[in-house]
Structures are given as C-alpha cells and as structure tokens.
Backbone as a ProteinNet text record, in pm:
[ID]
protein_1_A
[PRIMARY]
MAQLTQNELEQIQSYLAQQGVTFNANTTDATKREIVYAAINQITRNPAQVFGYKLDDYNFSRTAYHLAYNIATVPAGDYARLIEACNSIPSEFYNDKIVQQIERCEEAERFTELADGRATSRQETILGDVSRSINIQDKRETARIWRENYMYECDRLAQMLYVPNYRDPVASRYRFERSGGEFIQAIPGPPDVSRSDRLYFQANWR
[TERTIARY]
961.4	901.3	954.7	890.2	960.2	992.4	1070.3	1150.8	1157.3	1137	1116.6	1230.2	1269.8	1371.4	1393.9	1533.9	1538.9	1447	1415.7	1333.2	1171.3	1122.3	1017.1	977.2	1080.2	1091.4	1117.7	1188	1159.3	1025.2	968.3	823.9	758.9	745.1	648.5	663.1	826.2	846.7	808.4	807.9	764	628.2	550	394.9	325.3	407.1	357.7	382.8	463.5	516.3	419.3	401.9	313.7	157.1	105.4	3.2	20.3	146.7	128.7	115.9	177.4	217.7	300.8	361	463.3	459.7	559.6	593.1	643.6	608.2	698.8	694.9	721.3	826.4	732.2	568.2	458.8	389.6	446.5	366	421.1	330.6	379.1	428.3	454.1	489.3	415.3	284.6	199.7	100.1	113.2	55.1	131.2	252.3	373.1	330.2	299.6	293	145.2	83.2	-109.7	-48.4	3.7	41	105.7	206.4	303.9	204.4	142.3	31.2	-26.6	-113.4	-216	-164.4	-42.8	12.6	76.9	135.3	158.6	30	-66.7	-182.8	-261.2	-271.4	-278.3	-183.1	-47.5	30.4	6.8	-24.2	-9	-188.9	-251.1	-403.2	-412.4	-382	-410.3	-276.1	-188.6	-78.5	-98.7	-206.4	-206.2	-286.8	-321	-358.6	-221.2	-88.5	6.1	133.9	137.3	232.7	163.1	285.1	193.4	226.3	292.5	300.2	277.5	233.2	139	180.9	207.7	204.8	62.3	83.3	-34.8	-73.8	-202.4	-241.4	-173.8	-121	-3.4	94	180	270.6	202.6	112.2	59.2	-18.9	-41	-93.4	39.2	122.8	254.7	318.3	323.4	367.1	268.2	146.7	67.9	72.3	98.9	160.7	334.5	429.1	508.6	552.3	422.2	450.9	284.7	218.3	119.2	-18.8	-24.2	-173.9	-305.3	-344.3	-482.2	-565.2	-633.2	-753.2	-818.9	-848.7	-917.8	-862	-721.7	-668.1	-558.2	-571.3	-507.1	-560.4	-539	-593.8	-647.9	-768	-830.8	-726.7	-694.1	-591.5	-478.6	-429.5	-289.1	-287.6	-428.3	-450.7	-459.8	-510.5	-534.7	-406.3	-302.2	-190.1	-100.1	-151.5	-12.7	-102.8	-220.7	-275.9	-270.5	-247.3	-228.8	-60.7	36.3	162.5	191.5	88.2	137.8	123.3	-55.3	-66.9	16.8	69.5	181.3	321.2	336.9	475	534.4	660.7	706.1	762.9	806.5	920.5	940.4	963.4	987.6	1122	1195.2	1317.3	1263.5	1232.3	1153.8	1088.7	972.1	882.5	977.8	1081.5	1163.7	1259	1262.9	1337.1	1226.5	1113	1034.9	1006.8	961	971.9	1097.7	1207.7	1321.5	1318.1	1262.7	1272.1	1145.6	1061.5	934.9	1000.4	1089.5	1190.8	1246.4	1363.3	1400.1	1341.6	1253.5	1127.9	1095.3	1083.4	1028.5	1143.8	1269.4	1385.5	1396.7	1403.1	1445.8	1328.4	1229	1127.4	1142.7	1183.4	1191.2	1327.1	1420.3	1506.8	1462	1333.7	1276.5	1229.8	1231.3	1125.7	1239	1196.1	1315.4	1282.2	1193.7	1134.9	1237	1279.4	1336.9	1510	1530.2	1683.7	1767.7	1744.7	1805.7	1865.4	1868.8	1890.8	1970.3	2143.1	2236.3	2236.9	2296.1	2296.3	2478	2558.1	2687.2	2762.9	2826	2870.8	3081.2	3130.6	3275.9	3371.5	3456.5	3489.3	3676.4	3705.6	3881.6	3943.1	4040.1	4118.2	4248.9	4288.4	4425.4	4445.7	4558.6	4554.6	4437.5	4355	4250	4152.5	4016	3908.4	3873.8	3770.6	3637.2	3567.8	3432.7	3321.1	3231.3	3229	3177.7	3075.8	2970.2	2830.5	2757.4	2740.5	2647.8	2521.6	2444.3	2300.2	2266.8	2230.6	2119.1	1999.2	1904.6	1763.7	1714	1735.2	1687.4	1777.4	1904.3	1962.7	1953.3	1912.1	1898.7	1808.7	1685.8	1519.7	1575.7	1658.8	1676.9	1759.1	1838.1	1912.7	1827.9	1772.3	1702.4	1559.9	1515.9	1399.5	1430.9	1555.6	1632.6	1607.4	1687.3	1732.2	1579.9	1498.1	1343.9	1287.7	1331.2	1250.4	1330.4	1449.7	1528.5	1496.5	1474.3	1444.2	1258.6	1185.7	1077.6	1071.5	1142.7	1159.6	1226.1	1321.4	1351.3	1260.5	1170.9	1030.1	907.7	897.9	809.8	860.9	1022.2	1070.3	1038.8	1076.9	1055.9	898.8	821.5	652.5	658.2	720.1	688.1	586.1	550.3	438.6	464.2	393	482.4	445.1	558.5	580.8	507.7	411.2	330.7	400.3	470.3	531.8	631.4	666.3	761.7	677.7	728.8	659	637.3	732.2	711.9	620.9	609.5	448.4	298.1	361.2	244.8	130	217.5	71.8	-32.9	14.5	-108.1	-206.4	-184	-279.8	-392.5	-425.7	-580.6	-661.5	-574.4	-632.8	-714.9	-865.2	-986.6	-1053.3	-970.3	-1050.9	-1088.9	-1230.2	-1202.9	-1272.1	-1419.4	-1507.4	-1470.4	-1406.9	-1369.2	-1269.4	-1189.2	-1060.7	-1159	-1265.3	-1345.2	-1354.8	-1399.3	-1416.8	-1312.4	-1171.2	-1034.3	-1038.7	-1093.9	-1082.6	-1186.4	-1111	-1204.3	-1337.3	-1451.6	-1564.9	-1639.2	-1772.4	-1855.9	-1877	-1908.4	-1928.1	-1962.7	-1889.8	-1988.2	-2091.5	-2225.7	-2341.7	-2401.3	-2294.5	-2346.7	-2302.1	-2267.8	-2290.1	-2380.8	-2399.5	-2535.1	-2583.5	-2512.8	-2563.8	-2626.9	-2545.9	-2631.1	-2722.9	-2763.8	-2880.7	-3003.5	-2988.6	-3063.5	-3119.5	-3046.9	-3069.4	-3142.7	-3095.4	-3128.1	-3285.7	-3295.5	-3480.2	-3566.6	-3467.1	-3560.6	-3563.1	-3536.4	-3483.2	-3592.6	-3627.9	-3788.8	-3765.9
3763.9	3746.9	3643.9	3516.5	3391.1	3449.9	3401.3	3433.5	3304.9	3335.7	3262.4	3196.9	3079.2	3015.8	3046.2	2999	3037.8	2959.1	2823.3	2721.1	2761.3	2819.5	2869.3	3008.3	3087	3198.7	3159.8	3035.7	3011	2951.5	2891	2850.7	2978.6	3107.6	3173.4	3223.5	3309.3	3294.7	3231.7	3096.1	3009.2	3047.1	3025.2	3061.4	3174.1	3252	3405.9	3400.2	3343.5	3363.5	3281	3144.8	3069.9	3138.9	3223.6	3319.2	3438.3	3438.6	3564.1	3682.6	3710.9	3826.1	3893.4	4008.2	4107.5	4221.8	4291	4401.4	4495.5	4577.3	4727.5	4829.2	4935.5	5066	5134.4	5128.1	5182.4	5066.6	4967.8	4862.7	4902.4	4940.9	4995.2	4866.9	4879.2	4766.9	4697	4800	4758.3	4649.5	4650.3	4566.8	4456	4472.4	4362.6	4262.2	4328.9	4244.3	4171.8	4196	4175.6	4042.7	4056.5	3954.1	3836.1	3852.9	3730.4	3697.7	3758.5	3714.8	3591.6	3663.1	3568.3	3430.5	3442.9	3324.7	3243	3292	3198.8	3110.7	3211.4	3141.8	3024.7	3046.7	2943.2	2845.5	2880.7	2780.7	2652.2	2709.6	2642.2	2583.9	2623.4	2566.9	2462.4	2443	2375.6	2360.1	2281	2234.1	2190.4	2093.6	1994.3	2064.3	2221.1	2312.9	2374.7	2421	2490.7	2413.5	2280.9	2221.1	2110.1	2097.7	2048.1	1929.1	1859.9	1676.2	1590.3	1486.3	1392	1238.1	1200.1	1021.2	973.7	874.5	823.6	701.9	666.3	558.4	434.1	412.1	304.6	299.8	406.1	431	432	539.3	537.5	406.1	340.9	212.4	127.9	160.2	41.3	120.8	284.2	337	264.4	297.9	234.1	91	7.8	-133.3	-154.5	-46.6	-116.5	-13.4	52.3	151.4	82.2	-15.5	-100.4	13.1	82.5	176.7	118.5	-7.1	-28.3	93.2	58	212.7	141.6	44	-21.7	-73.6	-22.7	-113.9	29.8	165.4	256.8	406.2	469.5	591.5	670.7	691.8	785.7	922.6	975.2	1078.8	1068.6	966	918	873.3	769.2	786.3	902.4	1021.2	1118.6	1207	1173.9	1249.9	1187.8	1061.3	988.2	1068.6	1034	1124.1	1258	1321.1	1438.6	1478.6	1396.1	1380.3	1313.1	1225.6	1206.9	1278	1375.6	1476.4	1633.1	1644	1753.1	1764.2	1681.4	1692.1	1776.2	1845.1	2037.8	2007.4	1903.4	1926.3	1812.8	1805.9	1706.3	1600.4	1676.9	1589.1	1515	1575.4	1508.2	1403.5	1432.3	1311.2	1234.1	1227.3	1074.6	1001.3	1108.3	1018.4	946.6	1003.3	883.5	802.6	795.1	690.6	562.6	635.7	494.4	437.1	530.3	467	349.7	392.8	288	184.5	189.6	79.2	-9.8	55.5	42	-67.2	-33.1	-100.3	-246.5	-265	-384.6	-466.1	-419.8	-484.1	-558.2	-486.3	-500.5	-625.6	-607.1	-714.5	-824	-814.4	-1000.3	-1052.5	-1011.8	-1066.2	-1144.7	-1055.8	-1121.8	-1275.1	-1282.8	-1411.5	-1534.9	-1665.6	-1735.4	-1845.1	-1847.1	-2014	-2002.8	-1910	-1886.4	-1937.5	-1866.2	-1904.7	-1807.3	-1675.4	-1566.4	-1524	-1493.5	-1412.3	-1476.8	-1430.5	-1531.1	-1446.3	-1498.2	-1433.5	-1392.6	-1430.5	-1398.7	-1434.6	-1299.2	-1347.1	-1294.5	-1367.7	-1378.3	-1386	-1251.5	-1285.9	-1261.2	-1374.6	-1375.9	-1381.9	-1216.7	-1205	-1286.9	-1304.2	-1347.4	-1403	-1510.4	-1564.7	-1662.2	-1681.8	-1764.2	-1671.2	-1647.3	-1518	-1619.5	-1640.8	-1711.4	-1632	-1690.6	-1622.4	-1748.1	-1705.2	-1831	-1753.9	-1775.5	-1752	-1823.5	-1792.6	-1874.6	-1847.6	-1970.6	-1905.5	-2000.4	-1899.1	-1953.2	-1915.8	-1975.6	-1931	-1838.4	-1872.8	-1795.7	-1658.8	-1706.4	-1540.6	-1441.1	-1533.2	-1486.4	-1394.7	-1468	-1379.3	-1244.8	-1253	-1174.8	-1074.2	-1085.3	-954.3	-884.4	-940.1	-880.8	-797	-895.5	-827.1	-681.5	-622.1	-553	-482.4	-489.9	-388	-354	-456.4	-407.3	-302.5	-296.9	-230.8	-73.9	-102.5	69.3	141	22.1	129.2	150.9	119.9	157.6	266.9	287.6	377.9	495.9	501.3	617.8	649.6	578.3	616.5	695.4	652.5	755.5	843.2	901.3	982.6	1079.4	1022	1148	1206.1	1107.7	1130.3	1227.9	1205.8	1286.5	1201.5	1050.3	1019.7	897.8	821.1	701	589.1	490.1	379.2	258.8	190.8	127.7	-31.2	-14.8	-152.4	-186	-91.6	-89.3	-135.1	-240.1	-305.1	-219.2	-85.3	8.4	105.4	146.5	219.7	122	-9.8	-53	-103.8	-80	-105.3	44.6	127.5	208.7	224.4	97.1	45.7	47.7	32.3	2.8	101.6	233.2	364	398.5	362.1	432.3	532.4	631.4	733.5	849.5	937.1	1078.7	1075.1	1068.4	1111.3	1185.7	1334.6	1443.3	1381	1306.4	1273.6	1201.6	1103.4	1076.1	1154.1	1299.7	1403.8	1435.1	1369.9	1460.8	1352.8	1250.4	1161.1	1204.7	1205	1213.6	1134.8	1210.5	1131.7	1161.9	1152.9	1168.4	1173.1	1305.7	1273.7	1157	1091.6	986.6	1014.1	974.5	1021.1	934.5	854.4	718.6	810	925.1	950.9	1008.5	966.1	1008.1	1094.6	1223	1355.3	1380	1332.7	1347.8	1258.4	1159.8	1061.5	1141.1	1199.7	1257	1378.9	1469.8	1599.5	1561.6	1447.6	1398.2	1350.6	1293.7	1243	1324.4	1433.2	1509.5	1682	1701	1839.9	1896.8	2005.5	2111.2	2226.4
-2921.9	-3004.6	-3072.7	-3138.3	-3226.2	-3350.3	-3378.2	-3529.8	-3636.2	-3743.8	-3844.6	-3875	-3911.9	-3925.9	-4110.4	-4129.4	-4296.2	-4432.2	-4311	-4409.6	-4427.6	-4316.7	-4314.6	-4399.9	-4387.6	-4496.3	-4624.8	-4659.6	-4839.3	-4835.7	-4740	-4767.1	-4796.6	-4718.1	-4710.2	-4855.2	-4887.8	-5018.4	-5146.5	-5139.3	-5259.5	-5243.8	-5148.2	-5154.2	-5179.4	-5157.5	-5223.1	-5416.6	-5423.2	-5580.6	-5634.3	-5583.5	-5633.6	-5707.3	-5565.3	-5583.7	-5623.5	-5690.3	-5788.8	-5713.3	-5560.9	-5478.8	-5526.8	-5507.2	-5562.4	-5470	-5437.5	-5345.9	-5423.5	-5464.9	-5524.5	-5446.3	-5467.2	-5400.3	-5313.9	-5368	-5292	-5173.3	-5147	-5042.7	-4922.8	-4857.9	-4716.6	-4640.5	-4536.8	-4416.7	-4358.2	-4329	-4265.7	-4399.3	-4498.7	-4574	-4630.8	-4595.5	-4606.2	-4510.1	-4389.7	-4228.3	-4285.6	-4324.1	-4337.3	-4433.9	-4547.1	-4667.4	-4578.1	-4529.4	-4473	-4377.1	-4262.3	-4176.9	-4245.5	-4351.3	-4413.5	-4459.5	-4513.1	-4573.4	-4475.2	-4343.2	-4276.9	-4235.8	-4182	-4120	-4219.3	-4375.9	-4485.3	-4479.2	-4457.1	-4461.7	-4347.6	-4224	-4082.4	-4086.1	-4152.1	-4120.8	-4204.3	-4339.3	-4432.1	-4555.6	-4488.1	-4569.4	-4694.3	-4687.3	-4810	-4926.4	-4922.7	-5025.1	-5066.2	-4955.1	-5004.8	-5055.5	-5001	-5052.7	-5186.1	-5291.5	-5405.8	-5448.4	-5319.6	-5325.4	-5216.8	-5289	-5205.2	-5222.6	-5189.8	-5156.8	-5256	-5377.4	-5434.6	-5380.9	-5386.6	-5304.9	-5309.5	-5393.3	-5355.1	-5224.7	-5315.9	-5188.2	-5027.6	-4987.3	-4902.3	-4822.6	-4929.3	-4874.4	-4809.6	-4881.7	-4851.5	-4721.6	-4691.9	-4576.1	-4487.9	-4507.4	-4405.2	-4299.1	-4440.4	-4393.2	-4310.1	-4394.8	-4275.1	-4140.2	-4135.3	-4010.3	-3939.9	-3999.8	-3922	-3867.4	-3956.3	-3965.1	-4028.7	-3952.6	-4003.9	-3929.4	-4008.9	-3947.5	-3821	-3854.2	-3743.1	-3588.4	-3579	-3484	-3406.6	-3442.9	-3438.3	-3379	-3297.6	-3256.6	-3419.8	-3391.7	-3505.9	-3550.9	-3435.6	-3435.8	-3512.3	-3489.3	-3547.7	-3716.4	-3724	-3848.8	-3948.4	-3890.6	-3935	-3972.6	-3876.5	-3873.6	-4006.9	-4020.1	-4068.1	-4244.3	-4245	-4411.3	-4416.3	-4314.1	-4345.3	-4392.8	-4316	-4356.2	-4527.5	-4487.9	-4682.2	-4764.3	-4723.2	-4822.4	-4847.9	-4743.1	-4698.2	-4713.2	-4843.8	-4848.5	-4927.7	-4871.4	-4891.7	-5024.8	-5052.9	-5207.6	-5273.4	-5390.2	-5512.4	-5443.1	-5391.6	-5334.9	-5215.2	-5102.5	-5003	-5018.6	-5176.4	-5195.3	-5225.1	-5276.8	-5352.8	-5248.4	-5173.9	-5007	-4985.8	-4968.3	-4896.7	-4932.1	-5062.1	-5196.2	-5162.1	-5160.9	-5165	-5040.8	-4915.9	-4796.1	-4788.2	-4835.2	-4872.7	-4945.4	-5055.9	-5068.8	-5003	-4945.5	-4807.7	-4766.7	-4662.6	-4598.2	-4669.5	-4795.7	-4883.7	-4863.4	-4921.1	-4948.6	-4777.7	-4682.2	-4559.2	-4553.6	-4539.9	-4514.8	-4600	-4732.1	-4791.6	-4696.7	-4630.3	-4589.5	-4426.1	-4424.5	-4280.9	-4326.7	-4470.3	-4477.2	-4488.6	-4403.4	-4347.2	-4488.4	-4526.7	-4618.9	-4761.8	-4771.3	-4917.3	-4886.9	-4768	-4752.4	-4791.1	-4830.4	-4901.4	-4805.6	-4693.9	-4576.8	-4501.1	-4479.5	-4398.7	-4277.7	-4121.7	-4031	-4015.9	-4115	-4099.5	-4222	-4267.2	-4429	-4396.8	-4427.5	-4473.4	-4583.4	-4613.5	-4735.3	-4689.3	-4739.8	-4772.8	-4888.4	-4878.8	-5020.8	-4993.5	-5107	-5144.1	-5276.3	-5263	-5373.6	-5472	-5351	-5354.2	-5260.9	-5340.3	-5231	-5247.7	-5068.1	-5084.7	-5018.3	-5002.7	-4933.2	-4876.4	-4716.8	-4595.1	-4551.5	-4608.2	-4543.5	-4439.2	-4363.8	-4253	-4215	-4218.8	-4189.8	-4076	-3974.7	-3833.3	-3852.1	-3864.7	-3896.3	-3751.7	-3644.5	-3486.9	-3528.2	-3549.7	-3570	-3664.2	-3799.8	-3918.7	-3862.3	-3843.9	-3776.5	-3678.3	-3563.5	-3499.9	-3559.9	-3687.5	-3733.5	-3810.7	-3910.8	-4028.6	-3954.8	-3866.7	-3766.1	-3743.1	-3646.4	-3613.9	-3723.1	-3869.4	-3985.6	-3999.8	-4011.4	-4061.8	-4003.2	-3827.9	-3746.5	-3798.3	-3797.7	-3828.5	-3932.8	-4069.4	-4194.1	-4170.9	-4041.6	-4048.4	-3949	-3866.8	-3762.9	-3851.3	-3976.7	-4075.4	-4168.5	-4145.4	-4232.8	-4155.2	-4059.5	-3963.8	-3903.8	-3855.2	-3874.7	-3980.1	-4091.3	-4220.6	-4208.5	-4186.1	-4197.9	-4076.5	-3925.4	-3837	-3723.8	-3778.2	-3663.8	-3628.8	-3545.1	-3476.4	-3570.2	-3513.5	-3589.8	-3486.1	-3543.7	-3472.6	-3484.2	-3568.7	-3557.7	-3472.9	-3420.6	-3303.4	-3159.5	-3139.9	-2982.1	-2833.8	-2855.4	-2771.1	-2810.8	-2931.6	-2988.5	-2965.5	-2965.3	-3048.4	-2936.7	-2793.8	-2676.2	-2658.1	-2787.6	-2785	-2889	-2971.9	-3085.9	-3075.2	-2947.7	-2939.3	-2853.6	-2830.3	-2734.3	-2882.3	-2797.8	-2942	-2863.4	-2733.7	-2708.3	-2782	-2742.5	-2800.7	-2917.9	-2907.4	-3035.6	-3130	-3052.7	-3185.6	-3246.7	-3239.3	-3318.5	-3469.4	-3431.9	-3576.2	-3670.9	-3662.6	-3724	-3818.2	-3756	-3825.5	-3965.5	-3999.8	-4093.6	-4180.5	-4307.5	-4439.3	-4446.5	-4493.1	-4471.3	-4386.3	-4413.2	-4319.9	-4190.7	-4121.7	-3973.2	-3898.1	-3784.6	-3697.1	-3690.5	-3677.2	-3615.6	-3531.1	-3485.2	-3390.8	-3235.2	-3208.2	-3063.2	-2989.8	-2882.1	-2799.9	-2835.7	-2802.3	-2863.3	-2958.1	-3094	-3197.3	-3252	-3179.2	-3167.4	-3119.5	-2975	-2938.8	-3013.1	-3022.1	-3135.5	-3241.4	-3330.5	-3476.2	-3422.6	-3298.9	-3283.3	-3221.2	-3159.3	-3056.4	-3123.3	-3239.3	-3314.1	-3328.1	-3308.5	-3330.8	-3418.3
[MASK]
++++++++++++++++++++++++++++++++++++++++++++++++++++++++++++++++++++++++++++++++++++++++++++++++++++++++++++++++++++++++++++++++++++++++++++++++++++++++++++++++++++++++++++++++++++++++++++++++++++++++++++++

C-alpha cells in the first residue's frame, strides 16, 4: 500500500483547514477516510483550485519566452503542462523562488548580447600593494560562455516547474511534434472543431 509523504500530508491538512473541515471525538475512522480520500481526489484532479498561487500574465510570458514555449511550435500537451504548472504553485515561498529564477534568466540573457560589450570571457584580480583588475573579452568565447550560463539558468527554471526546456537543443528536436488531436482540448478555450469526425457529425447530426 502506498504511503503518503510528509509534504503530501501537510498539503492535505492545509487544504482541509482551508475548507473548514475539523474532526472531533465522535468522528468515525470511516468518515475520516472518506474525507481524506475526497481531499486527495480534489488535490490530484484540480490542483489549480486547491493551490492559491499562480504566476501573473507578465511572469508567465517571461517564463514561456525563456523556455521557448511558442504555442505554435511546441506540442499542445506540453504547452498545457506549462499552463498547469504556472497556475498550480504550492506556496508563496515557491512562487517567490520562481520569480527570482526568472530574473536570473533575464540577467543571464543580457550578457549574451555582444553589441554593448558588457560581458567578458575572462576576469583576473591581482591584490597587493597595488590592486589591479584584468578583463579579457573574446567575442566568440564570451558568446559560448554566456550561452552556457543562460542555458543553465533556463534549465533551473524548467526543473522548478517540471516541464521540458525547449531552449535546450536536445529537447528542441521535439518542438514541431504536433500529433494527437486530444491534446488540443487540454488548452484553455473552445474545443477544436476542425477534426474530421466532428465535421462529419456536425453536418450529419439528426
């Protein structure tokens, strides 16, 4: 029989407290089990309603940009997973960490720009009677280093949300995989009516 982790128990306890559920001495074990099972079903079925934190539109757009989630170029199922992850943040602390990571991605991306000459490929600091700082800038080396740094920050953001990072060349080969009409219905909005079976039944329904 599967055992609940401490984190899962705390989530269930917090959810029941938010719903005003309390147990007294007269509550039977069977009733407690039914209530706990109902809470587990609600948490797993619709976490967006249980957890009260989600990214606002601006931070969601920044997340989608840094992870290369253009709705027209990624599988619809993966885009729906990103929406669910950004709308189902378990706590305020977790939400703050995600926003901080987005800022780290923003800062790392700024250093990938070579036109303004801010980034350096090598830095040396010599301390002594006279302190000196040596900055070396090799355009190609700078581009390589900060590209790796930017990818590292994007990977951390993807790991926090538990979604694929399509900015990564390894994952980007799945970018244009658009198979399975059932995934289209996972995205918010009206269902896709362009499937052949729906066109047939719409035209021949009696």
